Residue frames as qw, qx, qy, qz and C-alpha x, y, z in Angstrom:
[[0.494, 0.550, -0.186, 0.647, 5.05, -54.24, -13.66],
 [0.503, -0.498, -0.459, 0.537, 6.52, -52.64, -10.70],
 [0.021, 0.956, 0.268, -0.115, 5.89, -49.01, -9.92],
 [0.396, -0.672, 0.341, 0.525, 9.64, -48.17, -9.93],
 [0.455, 0.093, 0.666, 0.584, 9.87, -49.43, -13.61],
 [0.200, 0.798, 0.535, 0.193, 6.85, -47.40, -14.64],
 [0.203, -0.925, 0.016, 0.320, 8.45, -44.22, -13.10],
 [0.464, -0.427, 0.515, 0.581, 11.72, -44.99, -14.90],
 [0.384, 0.392, 0.673, 0.497, 9.95, -45.45, -18.27],
 [0.071, 0.919, 0.387, -0.034, 7.94, -42.21, -17.71],
 [0.250, -0.854, 0.163, 0.426, 10.92, -40.02, -16.90],
 [0.510, -0.061, 0.656, 0.553, 12.88, -41.70, -19.83],
 [0.296, 0.654, 0.630, 0.297, 10.06, -40.56, -22.16],
 [0.037, -0.975, -0.169, 0.136, 10.10, -36.99, -20.93],
 [0.422, -0.601, 0.411, 0.540, 13.89, -36.77, -21.47],
 [0.499, 0.189, 0.665, 0.523, 13.42, -37.90, -25.07],
 [0.151, 0.742, 0.473, 0.450, 10.96, -35.08, -25.73],
 [0.399, -0.324, -0.322, 0.795, 12.76, -32.33, -23.94],
 [0.007, -0.101, -0.143, -0.985, 11.36, -29.38, -25.88],
 [0.479, -0.451, -0.568, -0.494, 7.85, -30.53, -25.54],
 [0.618, -0.442, -0.569, 0.314, 8.39, -31.11, -21.84],
 [0.336, -0.115, -0.127, 0.926, 9.93, -27.74, -21.30],
 [0.153, -0.229, -0.302, -0.913, 7.14, -25.86, -22.95],
 [0.562, -0.501, -0.597, -0.277, 4.59, -27.68, -21.02],
 [0.547, -0.402, -0.463, 0.570, 6.34, -26.83, -17.78],
 [0.185, 0.102, 0.006, 0.977, 6.70, -23.22, -18.72],
 [0.352, -0.531, -0.433, -0.638, 2.88, -22.84, -18.69],
 [0.693, -0.583, -0.405, 0.123, 2.67, -24.08, -15.01],
 [0.549, -0.154, -0.190, 0.799, 5.76, -21.94, -14.06],
 [0.000, -0.332, -0.137, -0.933, 4.21, -18.76, -15.27],
 [0.509, -0.557, -0.447, -0.480, 0.88, -19.50, -13.67],
 [0.729, -0.433, -0.400, 0.348, 2.44, -20.43, -10.23],
 [0.464, -0.056, -0.131, 0.874, 4.81, -17.51, -10.15],
 [0.127, -0.441, -0.240, -0.855, 2.07, -15.02, -11.12],
 [0.620, -0.619, -0.428, -0.220, -0.22, -16.24, -8.41],
 [0.694, -0.371, -0.317, 0.530, 2.62, -16.02, -5.74],
 [0.301, 0.137, 0.007, 0.944, 3.92, -12.61, -6.77],
 [0.280, -0.489, -0.322, -0.761, 0.34, -11.12, -6.78],
 [0.676, -0.575, -0.445, -0.121, -0.71, -12.69, -3.53],
 [0.692, -0.172, -0.279, 0.642, 2.46, -11.75, -1.82],
 [0.164, 0.217, 0.052, 0.961, 2.26, -8.09, -2.81],
 [0.426, -0.542, -0.379, -0.617, -1.35, -7.93, -1.83],
 [0.743, -0.533, -0.370, 0.167, -0.78, -9.50, 1.64],
 [0.530, -0.054, -0.157, 0.832, 2.37, -7.30, 2.10],
 [0.019, -0.401, -0.144, -0.904, 0.37, -4.12, 1.32],
 [0.591, -0.609, -0.386, -0.363, -2.47, -5.14, 3.69],
 [0.730, -0.386, -0.333, 0.455, 0.03, -5.77, 6.56],
 [0.364, 0.159, -0.055, 0.916, 1.66, -2.45, 5.80],
 [0.284, -0.536, -0.240, -0.758, -1.67, -0.54, 5.90],
 [0.721, -0.547, -0.423, -0.042, -2.63, -2.37, 9.19],
 [0.645, -0.194, -0.269, 0.688, 0.77, -1.55, 10.83],
 [0.147, 0.322, 0.102, 0.930, 0.40, 2.13, 9.69],
 [0.469, -0.559, -0.324, -0.602, -3.13, 2.44, 11.07],
 [0.784, -0.470, -0.367, 0.172, -2.19, 0.81, 14.32],
 [0.529, -0.073, -0.188, 0.825, 0.75, 3.13, 14.71],
 [0.126, -0.457, -0.181, -0.862, -1.64, 6.22, 14.05],
 [0.092, 0.049, 0.739, -0.666, -4.01, 4.91, 16.75],
 [0.064, -0.461, -0.868, -0.174, -7.66, 3.83, 17.12],
 [0.058, -0.712, -0.456, 0.531, -8.69, 7.24, 18.73],
 [0.127, -0.239, 0.331, 0.904, -8.23, 9.17, 15.41],
 [0.383, 0.701, 0.590, -0.116, -11.15, 10.90, 13.76],
 [0.209, -0.133, 0.319, 0.915, -11.16, 13.13, 10.63],
 [0.301, 0.688, 0.457, -0.477, -13.84, 15.63, 9.42],
 [0.235, 0.082, 0.559, 0.790, -14.60, 16.42, 5.88],
 [0.389, 0.311, 0.129, -0.857, -17.11, 18.87, 4.38],
 [0.437, 0.224, 0.869, 0.058, -19.83, 16.53, 3.01],
 [0.255, 0.613, 0.631, 0.402, -22.10, 18.82, 1.08],
 [0.062, -0.160, -0.106, 0.980, -23.13, 22.49, 0.59],
 [0.305, 0.605, 0.666, -0.313, -26.57, 23.81, 0.51],
 [0.344, 0.257, 0.457, 0.779, -27.01, 25.23, -3.05],
 [0.073, -0.836, -0.441, -0.318, -29.87, 27.57, -2.00],
 [0.526, -0.674, -0.161, 0.493, -27.44, 29.27, 0.47],
 [0.347, 0.926, -0.051, 0.142, -26.09, 32.74, -0.43],
 [0.212, -0.819, 0.520, -0.114, -23.00, 32.21, 1.69],
 [0.973, 0.138, -0.175, 0.054, -20.61, 29.42, 0.85],
 [0.334, -0.774, 0.527, 0.105, -17.26, 28.63, 2.69],
 [0.739, 0.501, -0.438, -0.110, -14.76, 26.52, 0.87],
 [0.657, 0.127, -0.653, 0.354, -12.98, 24.90, 3.76],
 [0.609, -0.620, -0.417, 0.268, -12.38, 24.94, 7.54],
 [0.022, 0.855, -0.163, 0.492, -11.21, 28.05, 9.57],
 [0.374, 0.299, -0.678, 0.558, -8.83, 28.18, 12.44],
 [0.447, -0.257, 0.297, -0.804, -11.79, 29.25, 14.68],
 [0.851, -0.065, -0.379, -0.358, -13.29, 25.83, 13.87],
 [0.654, 0.160, -0.645, 0.360, -10.45, 24.09, 15.62],
 [0.056, 0.227, -0.546, 0.804, -10.64, 26.32, 18.72],
 [0.599, -0.188, 0.120, -0.769, -14.27, 25.95, 19.11],
 [0.868, -0.022, -0.474, -0.146, -14.19, 22.05, 18.79],
 [0.509, 0.084, -0.678, 0.523, -11.61, 21.90, 21.58],
 [0.200, -0.218, 0.351, -0.889, -13.64, 24.31, 23.76],
 [0.680, -0.048, 0.122, -0.721, -17.02, 22.64, 23.36],
 [0.860, 0.101, -0.459, -0.198, -16.35, 19.01, 22.54],
 [0.648, -0.619, 0.383, -0.225, -15.61, 17.21, 25.92],
 [0.949, -0.037, 0.306, 0.065, -14.47, 14.09, 24.23],
 [0.689, 0.633, -0.048, 0.348, -11.85, 15.67, 22.02],
 [0.619, -0.670, 0.071, 0.404, -8.28, 16.40, 23.39],
 [0.264, -0.477, 0.419, 0.726, -6.51, 17.66, 20.22],
 [0.585, 0.735, 0.310, -0.147, -7.30, 19.04, 16.82],
 [0.371, -0.402, 0.472, 0.691, -5.10, 19.69, 13.77],
 [0.600, 0.673, -0.039, -0.431, -5.39, 20.79, 10.22],
 [0.625, -0.178, 0.651, 0.391, -3.83, 18.98, 7.34],
 [0.549, 0.797, 0.067, -0.241, -3.66, 20.99, 4.13],
 [0.702, -0.267, 0.494, 0.438, -1.22, 20.05, 1.43],
 [0.455, 0.770, -0.250, -0.371, 0.48, 20.97, -1.89],
 [0.905, 0.013, 0.367, 0.215, 1.93, 18.34, -4.11],
 [0.742, 0.347, 0.199, 0.538, 5.09, 18.54, -6.23],
 [0.173, -0.981, 0.037, 0.083, 6.62, 21.62, -4.47],
 [0.666, 0.550, -0.329, 0.382, 10.17, 22.39, -5.51],
 [0.637, -0.752, 0.158, 0.061, 12.72, 21.87, -2.76],
 [0.634, 0.635, -0.275, 0.346, 16.32, 22.87, -3.15],
 [0.611, -0.739, 0.196, 0.205, 19.49, 22.49, -1.03],
 [0.294, -0.548, 0.563, 0.544, 22.74, 23.76, -2.68],
 [0.279, 0.322, -0.591, -0.685, 22.65, 21.91, -6.06],
 [0.008, -0.184, -0.983, 0.001, 20.38, 19.15, -5.03],
 [0.424, 0.034, -0.096, -0.900, 16.71, 19.49, -6.17],
 [0.049, -0.236, -0.970, -0.022, 13.57, 17.37, -5.54],
 [0.395, -0.355, -0.294, -0.795, 9.86, 17.69, -5.44],
 [0.089, -0.089, -0.856, 0.502, 8.03, 17.19, -2.03],
 [0.302, -0.691, -0.604, -0.257, 4.56, 17.20, -0.60],
 [0.049, 0.264, -0.315, 0.910, 4.22, 20.48, 1.48],
 [0.408, -0.597, -0.690, -0.022, 1.84, 20.10, 4.54],
 [0.073, -0.497, 0.223, -0.836, 0.55, 22.89, 6.65],
 [0.636, -0.374, -0.673, 0.053, 0.00, 21.74, 10.14],
 [0.317, -0.812, 0.174, -0.459, -0.13, 22.84, 13.75],
 [0.007, -0.528, 0.793, -0.304, 1.74, 21.70, 16.84],
 [0.721, -0.144, 0.508, -0.448, -0.94, 19.16, 17.82],
 [0.770, 0.423, -0.367, -0.305, -0.33, 17.27, 14.49],
 [0.335, 0.410, -0.833, 0.161, 2.55, 15.24, 15.91],
 [0.340, -0.109, 0.747, -0.560, 0.60, 14.09, 18.98],
 [0.754, 0.300, 0.145, -0.566, -2.55, 13.22, 16.93],
 [0.804, 0.466, -0.313, -0.197, -0.61, 11.17, 14.38],
 [0.819, -0.476, 0.299, 0.116, 2.02, 9.83, 16.80],
 [0.650, 0.694, -0.235, 0.201, 4.91, 10.88, 14.69],
 [0.843, -0.383, -0.045, 0.375, 8.26, 9.72, 15.90],
 [0.194, 0.954, -0.229, 0.019, 10.80, 12.50, 15.96],
 [0.926, 0.115, -0.085, 0.349, 14.30, 11.24, 15.02],
 [0.533, -0.006, -0.107, 0.839, 16.27, 14.60, 15.21],
 [0.027, 0.250, 0.054, 0.966, 15.67, 18.07, 16.39],
 [0.219, 0.299, 0.618, -0.693, 12.04, 19.25, 17.28],
 [0.196, 0.574, 0.735, 0.303, 8.58, 19.47, 15.77],
 [0.012, 0.548, 0.269, 0.792, 6.58, 22.47, 14.84],
 [0.218, -0.326, -0.646, 0.655, 5.63, 24.57, 18.04],
 [0.019, 0.829, 0.552, -0.089, 2.85, 26.93, 18.97],
 [0.249, -0.735, 0.094, 0.623, 5.33, 29.78, 19.02],
 [0.280, -0.103, 0.645, 0.703, 6.37, 28.95, 15.38],
 [0.107, 0.614, 0.745, 0.239, 2.61, 29.36, 14.53],
 [0.161, -0.864, -0.332, 0.343, 2.19, 32.58, 16.28],
 [0.187, -0.715, 0.286, 0.610, 5.26, 34.29, 14.71],
 [0.773, 0.618, 0.021, -0.137, 4.77, 32.59, 11.27],
 [0.415, -0.615, 0.603, 0.294, 8.37, 31.16, 11.58],
 [0.658, 0.592, -0.395, -0.245, 10.00, 30.13, 8.41],
 [0.300, -0.375, 0.871, -0.102, 10.93, 26.64, 9.85],
 [0.776, 0.182, -0.396, -0.456, 10.25, 23.15, 8.51],
 [0.610, -0.298, 0.719, -0.151, 10.30, 19.50, 9.56],
 [0.422, 0.392, -0.718, -0.391, 11.43, 16.79, 7.09],
 [0.950, -0.102, 0.198, -0.219, 10.16, 13.24, 6.77],
 [0.379, -0.524, 0.724, 0.239, 12.94, 10.69, 6.69],
 [0.836, 0.426, 0.276, -0.211, 12.37, 9.65, 3.14],
 [0.769, 0.074, 0.355, 0.527, 14.52, 8.47, 0.21],
 [0.277, 0.865, 0.148, 0.391, 14.14, 12.04, -1.15],
 [0.343, -0.910, 0.213, -0.098, 15.77, 13.44, 2.04],
 [0.779, -0.337, 0.390, 0.357, 18.52, 10.77, 1.99],
 [0.656, 0.493, 0.329, 0.466, 19.21, 11.70, -1.68],
 [0.129, 0.923, 0.024, 0.361, 19.54, 15.37, -0.96],
 [0.371, -0.839, 0.339, -0.209, 21.44, 15.41, 2.39],
 [0.654, 0.346, -0.658, 0.138, 23.11, 12.02, 2.14],
 [0.679, -0.286, -0.610, 0.291, 24.68, 11.14, 5.58],
 [0.180, 0.202, -0.308, 0.912, 24.97, 14.63, 6.81],
 [0.086, -0.506, -0.721, 0.466, 22.60, 16.00, 9.50],
 [0.150, 0.578, 0.466, 0.652, 20.03, 18.29, 7.96],
 [0.372, -0.786, -0.435, 0.232, 19.08, 20.10, 11.19],
 [0.261, -0.739, 0.019, 0.621, 19.87, 23.91, 11.06],
 [0.355, -0.015, 0.552, 0.754, 20.40, 23.93, 7.18],
 [0.317, 0.557, 0.108, -0.760, 18.76, 26.49, 5.04],
 [0.363, 0.207, 0.828, 0.374, 16.78, 25.20, 2.18],
 [0.253, 0.180, -0.183, -0.933, 14.60, 26.73, -0.55],
 [0.253, 0.383, 0.884, -0.091, 10.87, 25.68, -0.66],
 [0.268, 0.794, 0.534, 0.115, 8.95, 27.21, -3.42],
 [0.421, 0.602, 0.015, 0.678, 11.69, 29.82, -3.87],
 [0.359, -0.816, 0.139, -0.431, 11.46, 30.90, -0.25],
 [0.349, 0.406, -0.736, 0.415, 14.11, 30.23, 2.38],
 [0.774, -0.501, -0.135, -0.363, 13.40, 27.96, 5.31],
 [0.022, 0.544, -0.788, 0.288, 15.47, 26.47, 8.19],
 [0.737, -0.135, -0.646, -0.147, 15.12, 22.73, 8.99],
 [0.362, -0.541, 0.494, -0.577, 14.39, 22.30, 12.80],
 [0.632, -0.205, 0.682, -0.304, 13.49, 18.48, 12.76],
 [0.405, 0.252, -0.794, -0.378, 13.35, 15.10, 11.07],
 [0.746, -0.110, 0.410, -0.513, 10.54, 12.63, 11.75],
 [0.459, -0.086, 0.879, 0.094, 10.39, 8.91, 11.01],
 [0.330, 0.223, -0.472, -0.787, 9.29, 8.17, 7.53],
 [0.747, 0.123, 0.476, -0.448, 6.14, 6.18, 6.70],
 [0.476, 0.034, 0.808, 0.345, 6.10, 3.13, 4.35],
 [0.356, 0.475, -0.171, -0.786, 5.05, 4.42, 0.84],
 [0.725, 0.277, 0.619, -0.119, 2.80, 2.32, -1.37],
 [0.660, 0.740, 0.131, 0.015, 3.94, 3.95, -4.56],
 [0.767, 0.050, 0.087, 0.634, 7.39, 3.97, -6.19],
 [0.299, 0.499, 0.138, 0.801, 6.94, 7.66, -7.19],
 [0.393, -0.821, -0.410, 0.065, 5.68, 8.83, -3.86],
 [0.213, 0.743, -0.214, 0.597, 7.12, 12.32, -2.89],
 [0.403, -0.125, -0.624, 0.657, 8.80, 13.02, 0.39],
 [0.246, -0.825, -0.465, -0.205, 6.93, 15.30, 2.91],
 [0.277, 0.224, -0.294, 0.887, 7.83, 18.68, 4.34],
 [0.284, -0.742, -0.604, 0.060, 5.78, 20.09, 7.35],
 [0.116, 0.337, -0.063, 0.932, 5.38, 23.92, 7.86],
 [0.064, 0.348, 0.616, -0.704, 3.44, 25.81, 10.43],
 [0.305, 0.656, 0.686, 0.072, -0.08, 26.40, 9.06],
 [0.176, 0.929, 0.137, -0.295, 0.15, 30.27, 8.88],
 [0.209, -0.617, 0.545, 0.529, 3.49, 29.98, 7.26],
 [0.422, 0.168, 0.841, 0.295, 2.08, 27.42, 4.76],
 [0.297, 0.811, 0.472, -0.175, -0.58, 29.88, 3.87],
 [0.041, 0.895, -0.171, -0.411, 2.03, 32.45, 2.85],
 [0.334, -0.397, 0.745, 0.419, 4.10, 29.89, 0.96],
 [0.259, 0.109, -0.676, -0.682, 1.34, 29.11, -1.55],
 [0.049, -0.305, -0.937, 0.162, -1.41, 27.38, 0.50],
 [0.172, -0.095, -0.080, -0.977, -4.14, 29.72, -0.77],
 [0.604, -0.288, -0.564, -0.484, -6.95, 27.34, -0.17],
 [0.508, -0.492, 0.428, -0.562, -8.51, 26.78, 3.16],
 [0.129, -0.202, 0.966, -0.100, -8.10, 23.30, 4.81],
 [0.661, -0.030, -0.477, -0.578, -10.56, 20.68, 3.54],
 [0.795, -0.248, -0.553, -0.006, -10.01, 18.36, 6.49],
 [0.274, -0.703, 0.449, -0.478, -9.58, 18.45, 10.24],
 [0.647, -0.002, -0.734, 0.206, -8.03, 15.66, 12.39],
 [0.477, -0.615, 0.227, -0.585, -9.15, 15.14, 15.94],
 [0.332, 0.214, -0.864, 0.313, -7.92, 12.92, 18.76],
 [0.675, -0.531, -0.324, -0.396, -10.71, 11.40, 21.02],
 [0.417, -0.641, 0.524, -0.375, -10.05, 11.01, 24.75],
 [0.451, -0.183, 0.873, -0.041, -10.39, 7.26, 24.07],
 [0.176, 0.030, -0.823, -0.540, -11.32, 4.80, 21.35],
 [0.042, -0.413, -0.886, 0.206, -14.49, 3.98, 23.38],
 [0.098, 0.677, 0.311, -0.659, -15.74, 7.50, 23.00],
 [0.234, -0.066, 0.581, 0.777, -15.44, 7.67, 19.21],
 [0.008, 0.614, 0.705, 0.355, -19.25, 7.75, 18.47],
 [0.232, -0.848, -0.380, 0.289, -19.83, 10.38, 21.10],
 [0.339, -0.513, 0.216, 0.758, -16.94, 12.40, 19.91],
 [0.210, 0.247, 0.695, 0.642, -18.13, 12.20, 16.25],
 [0.068, -0.755, -0.622, -0.194, -21.58, 13.51, 17.25],
 [0.332, -0.742, -0.151, 0.563, -20.10, 16.45, 19.29],
 [0.307, -0.257, 0.427, 0.811, -17.98, 17.52, 16.31],
 [0.134, 0.427, 0.715, 0.538, -20.95, 17.38, 13.93],
 [0.167, -0.841, -0.508, 0.082, -23.28, 19.38, 16.19],
 [0.334, -0.694, 0.005, 0.638, -20.65, 22.09, 16.92],
 [0.256, -0.135, 0.520, 0.804, -19.64, 22.55, 13.21],
 [0.042, 0.530, 0.750, 0.393, -23.22, 22.32, 11.85],
 [0.190, -0.834, -0.439, 0.277, -24.27, 24.95, 14.38],
 [0.330, -0.549, 0.183, 0.746, -21.31, 27.13, 13.60],
 [0.080, -0.199, 0.580, 0.785, -21.90, 27.00, 9.93],
 [0.331, 0.510, 0.758, -0.236, -25.75, 26.74, 9.72],
 [0.270, 0.775, 0.065, -0.568, -25.89, 29.82, 7.63],
 [0.181, 0.501, -0.697, -0.480, -23.66, 28.45, 4.90],
 [0.886, 0.163, -0.035, -0.433, -25.79, 25.26, 4.80],
 [0.259, 0.514, -0.817, 0.023, -22.79, 22.97, 5.50],
 [0.961, -0.201, -0.015, -0.188, -22.90, 19.33, 6.16],
 [0.038, 0.691, -0.717, 0.085, -20.09, 17.33, 7.60],
 [0.958, -0.060, -0.252, -0.120, -18.95, 13.80, 7.80],
 [0.315, -0.710, 0.600, -0.191, -16.77, 12.32, 10.48],
 [0.870, 0.205, -0.447, -0.031, -14.67, 9.21, 9.85],
 [0.650, -0.632, 0.412, -0.085, -13.07, 6.98, 12.35],
 [0.081, 0.527, -0.835, -0.135, -9.86, 4.81, 11.85],
 [0.483, -0.008, 0.840, -0.249, -11.94, 1.75, 12.86],
 [0.682, 0.540, 0.386, -0.306, -14.34, 1.93, 10.07],
 [0.377, 0.790, -0.416, -0.245, -11.72, 2.93, 7.54],
 [0.215, -0.427, 0.878, 0.028, -9.56, 0.00, 8.67],
 [0.606, 0.228, 0.748, -0.143, -12.41, -2.51, 7.92],
 [0.620, 0.733, 0.119, -0.254, -13.17, -0.94, 4.53],
 [0.202, 0.758, -0.582, -0.214, -9.49, -0.90, 3.51],
 [0.373, -0.273, 0.887, -0.006, -9.14, -4.54, 4.42],
 [0.671, 0.434, 0.570, -0.191, -12.17, -5.48, 2.51],
 [0.418, 0.847, -0.173, -0.280, -10.96, -3.36, -0.45],
 [0.002, 0.620, -0.775, -0.121, -7.38, -5.06, -0.46],
 [0.529, -0.027, 0.843, -0.090, -8.90, -8.52, -0.22],
 [0.660, 0.627, 0.358, -0.209, -11.23, -7.92, -3.11],
 [0.298, 0.846, -0.374, -0.233, -8.40, -6.48, -5.18],
 [0.147, -0.479, 0.863, 0.062, -6.04, -9.38, -4.52],
 [0.642, 0.207, 0.729, -0.119, -8.82, -11.98, -5.20],
 [0.583, 0.753, 0.056, -0.301, -9.61, -10.15, -8.53],
 [0.295, 0.753, -0.573, -0.128, -5.99, -9.93, -9.72],
 [0.372, -0.328, 0.865, -0.072, -5.22, -13.39, -8.19],
 [0.727, 0.353, 0.521, -0.273, -8.09, -14.81, -10.05],
 [0.577, 0.775, -0.187, -0.177, -6.74, -13.49, -13.40],
 [0.069, 0.622, -0.779, -0.046, -3.34, -14.91, -12.59],
 [0.582, -0.084, 0.785, -0.196, -4.97, -18.27, -11.72],
 [0.706, 0.609, 0.071, -0.354, -6.33, -18.27, -15.21],
 [0.410, 0.699, -0.580, -0.089, -2.90, -18.67, -16.56],
 [0.326, -0.306, 0.871, -0.202, -2.26, -21.58, -13.99],
 [0.725, 0.265, 0.547, -0.323, -5.45, -23.27, -15.34],
 [0.629, 0.700, -0.253, -0.226, -4.25, -22.72, -18.98],
 [0.056, 0.628, -0.775, 0.046, -1.05, -24.37, -17.95],
 [0.518, -0.086, 0.806, -0.273, -2.89, -27.35, -16.52],
 [0.769, 0.521, 0.227, -0.292, -5.01, -27.63, -19.70],
 [0.418, 0.709, -0.545, -0.161, -1.74, -27.58, -21.72],
 [0.218, -0.398, 0.882, -0.128, -0.49, -30.46, -19.85],
 [0.683, 0.253, 0.589, -0.351, -3.75, -32.35, -20.48],
 [0.658, 0.684, -0.085, -0.302, -3.47, -31.53, -24.07],
 [0.153, 0.670, -0.721, -0.088, 0.11, -32.63, -24.36],
 [0.422, -0.150, 0.871, -0.200, -0.71, -35.95, -22.63],
 [0.717, 0.458, 0.387, -0.356, -3.58, -36.45, -25.12],
 [0.538, 0.742, -0.351, -0.193, -1.33, -35.73, -28.09],
 [0.114, -0.552, 0.823, -0.072, 1.31, -37.94, -26.54],
 [0.650, 0.049, 0.711, -0.263, -1.10, -40.84, -26.30],
 [0.691, 0.660, 0.106, -0.275, -2.06, -40.36, -29.96],
 [0.352, 0.779, -0.505, -0.116, 1.52, -40.19, -31.15],
 [0.086, -0.435, 0.885, -0.142, 2.65, -43.25, -29.13],
 [0.882, 0.030, 0.046, -0.469, 0.01, -45.69, -30.27],
 [0.744, 0.370, -0.554, 0.051, 2.71, -48.05, -31.69],
 [0.174, 0.368, -0.757, 0.511, 4.67, -47.98, -28.34],
 [0.558, -0.204, 0.471, -0.653, 1.57, -48.59, -26.29],
 [0.897, 0.221, -0.172, -0.343, 0.64, -51.57, -28.63],
 [0.601, 0.400, -0.652, 0.233, 4.04, -53.08, -28.25],
 [0.079, -0.338, 0.696, -0.629, 3.88, -52.79, -24.50],
 [0.797, -0.015, 0.203, -0.568, 0.44, -54.49, -24.34],
 [0.839, 0.331, -0.403, -0.157, 1.84, -57.23, -26.66],
 [0.473, 0.338, -0.725, 0.370, 4.79, -58.06, -24.33],
 [0.521, -0.315, -0.753, 0.249, 2.51, -58.27, -21.27],
 [0.007, 0.012, -0.322, 0.947, 1.68, -54.86, -19.94],
 [0.007, 0.588, 0.809, -0.026, -1.77, -54.23, -18.69],
 [0.042, 0.803, 0.345, 0.484, -4.04, -51.14, -19.07],
 [0.470, -0.872, -0.100, 0.095, -3.17, -49.93, -15.54],
 [0.672, -0.259, 0.197, 0.666, 0.55, -49.96, -16.37],
 [0.338, 0.439, 0.396, 0.732, -0.18, -47.71, -19.36],
 [0.247, -0.875, -0.322, -0.263, -2.46, -45.43, -17.34],
 [0.617, -0.715, -0.027, 0.327, 0.14, -45.04, -14.62],
 [0.622, 0.044, 0.253, 0.740, 2.81, -44.23, -17.08],
 [0.169, 0.576, 0.296, 0.743, 1.02, -41.21, -18.46],
 [0.440, -0.847, -0.254, -0.156, -0.34, -40.11, -15.09],
 [0.659, -0.538, 0.026, 0.525, 3.30, -40.08, -13.66],
 [0.464, 0.286, 0.259, 0.797, 4.50, -38.10, -16.72],
 [0.106, -0.772, -0.352, -0.518, 1.81, -35.59, -16.02],
 [0.626, -0.754, -0.167, 0.107, 2.63, -35.38, -12.34],
 [0.675, -0.177, 0.104, 0.709, 6.27, -34.99, -12.98],
 [0.264, 0.476, 0.272, 0.793, 5.57, -31.99, -15.40],
 [0.346, -0.802, -0.317, -0.370, 3.13, -30.44, -12.98],
 [0.717, -0.607, -0.090, 0.330, 5.38, -30.86, -9.81],
 [0.617, 0.005, 0.171, 0.768, 8.52, -29.69, -11.69],
 [0.104, 0.620, 0.305, 0.716, 6.69, -26.65, -13.02],
 [0.491, -0.812, -0.275, -0.153, 5.23, -25.92, -9.55],
 [0.691, -0.521, -0.029, 0.500, 8.55, -25.96, -7.70],
 [0.476, 0.213, 0.227, 0.823, 10.21, -23.86, -10.40],
 [0.109, -0.717, -0.355, -0.590, 7.27, -21.41, -10.26],
 [0.578, -0.776, -0.244, 0.066, 7.46, -21.16, -6.47],
 [0.631, -0.336, 0.070, 0.696, 11.26, -20.47, -6.49],
 [0.294, 0.366, 0.323, 0.822, 10.82, -17.87, -9.35],
 [0.300, -0.783, -0.410, -0.359, 7.72, -16.23, -7.68],
 [0.648, -0.698, -0.175, 0.248, 9.46, -16.02, -4.33],
 [0.619, -0.118, 0.127, 0.766, 12.62, -14.66, -5.83],
 [0.113, 0.558, 0.366, 0.736, 10.79, -12.01, -7.79],
 [0.407, -0.846, -0.291, -0.183, 8.89, -10.96, -4.59],
 [0.701, -0.428, -0.092, 0.562, 12.23, -10.77, -2.76],
 [0.397, 0.005, 0.210, 0.894, 13.53, -8.11, -5.29],
 [0.028, -0.564, -0.478, -0.673, 10.29, -6.38, -6.08],
 [0.459, -0.708, -0.532, 0.076, 8.83, -5.95, -2.63],
 [0.463, -0.462, -0.176, 0.736, 11.56, -3.47, -1.48],
 [0.172, 0.205, 0.345, 0.899, 10.72, -1.16, -4.45],
 [0.365, -0.597, -0.465, -0.543, 7.18, -0.89, -3.08],
 [0.085, -0.374, 0.570, -0.726, 8.37, -0.67, 0.52],
 [0.832, -0.235, -0.085, -0.494, 6.18, -3.64, 1.44],
 [0.488, -0.410, 0.759, -0.134, 7.15, -6.74, 3.55],
 [0.399, 0.206, -0.825, -0.344, 7.69, -10.12, 1.83],
 [0.542, -0.021, 0.649, -0.533, 4.61, -12.16, 2.84],
 [0.397, 0.131, -0.763, -0.494, 3.74, -15.21, 0.93],
 [0.688, -0.176, 0.360, -0.605, 0.50, -16.71, 2.20],
 [0.423, -0.175, 0.889, 0.001, 0.25, -20.35, 2.50]]
């Protein structure tokens, strides 16, 4: 029997059993679509994080308090402004230092519009260290810090757009934590990995402390002269801080963007593999479903097979018929799953602010 005749008989049998064929295809559709959606979102998040880290720069360092000597009588709870000044004076491989202390869910009000923002207390070096792109106005200045000016800089987030719409926010008076501030600048927004991510408002650090930031900073950012000096710069910062706080029994840990980038990539790959593996199980279940349906189909169609053998068909013709039916079901389910998975990614990815990247 010609192959074309076998294909025609196979497709005719699938049309006769429409409900069974559709349910079989559905298992493959769900499995393929789930794998595509998960892998695309994982890859999109990975690219987003890489772009953000590249934008920040490879010369970035940040310092955390690692531990406290419990036998010490004196314990500090965070960094002091004097720490930054001494790092700049004594660390030859460091060219800029900044705090980054924050408060979450701080009420922000303009006229009748209200939202909740992340409030960050920073200094003038913060823009240079993090390579923030200024869209309008100016950034926080050293004079703002000295006079504890009630000024703020907004991130261009969806919260900002919701409150101000198309109008220019520069110069407008807003209420932050029930205190009046004047907006002096707007910076480019960063991609957010969470739908509920808050917008960001930047204040001069001395002003931030008066606005509700009662706890001392737990982190210091530093910019090395070059990415080639990261190790030397890290050691200098550790030595200076440990000498300055030796009475408090403090220990410090310095992170670099390079090591964090590697760790982040590994974490995203692992998460994508684990979740993708779970989605792949549904694909395997769909494949087993096809195998099961074909087995049942053979049992149900014993008479048909006997008649075909009686009129001259050979075993290979019967085998090809059922293989073609299985292939048609699998390929149809795969194509529909690809279309549905890609379409869902197209609509879901913008909600997470991630690019649409479907790995081959």
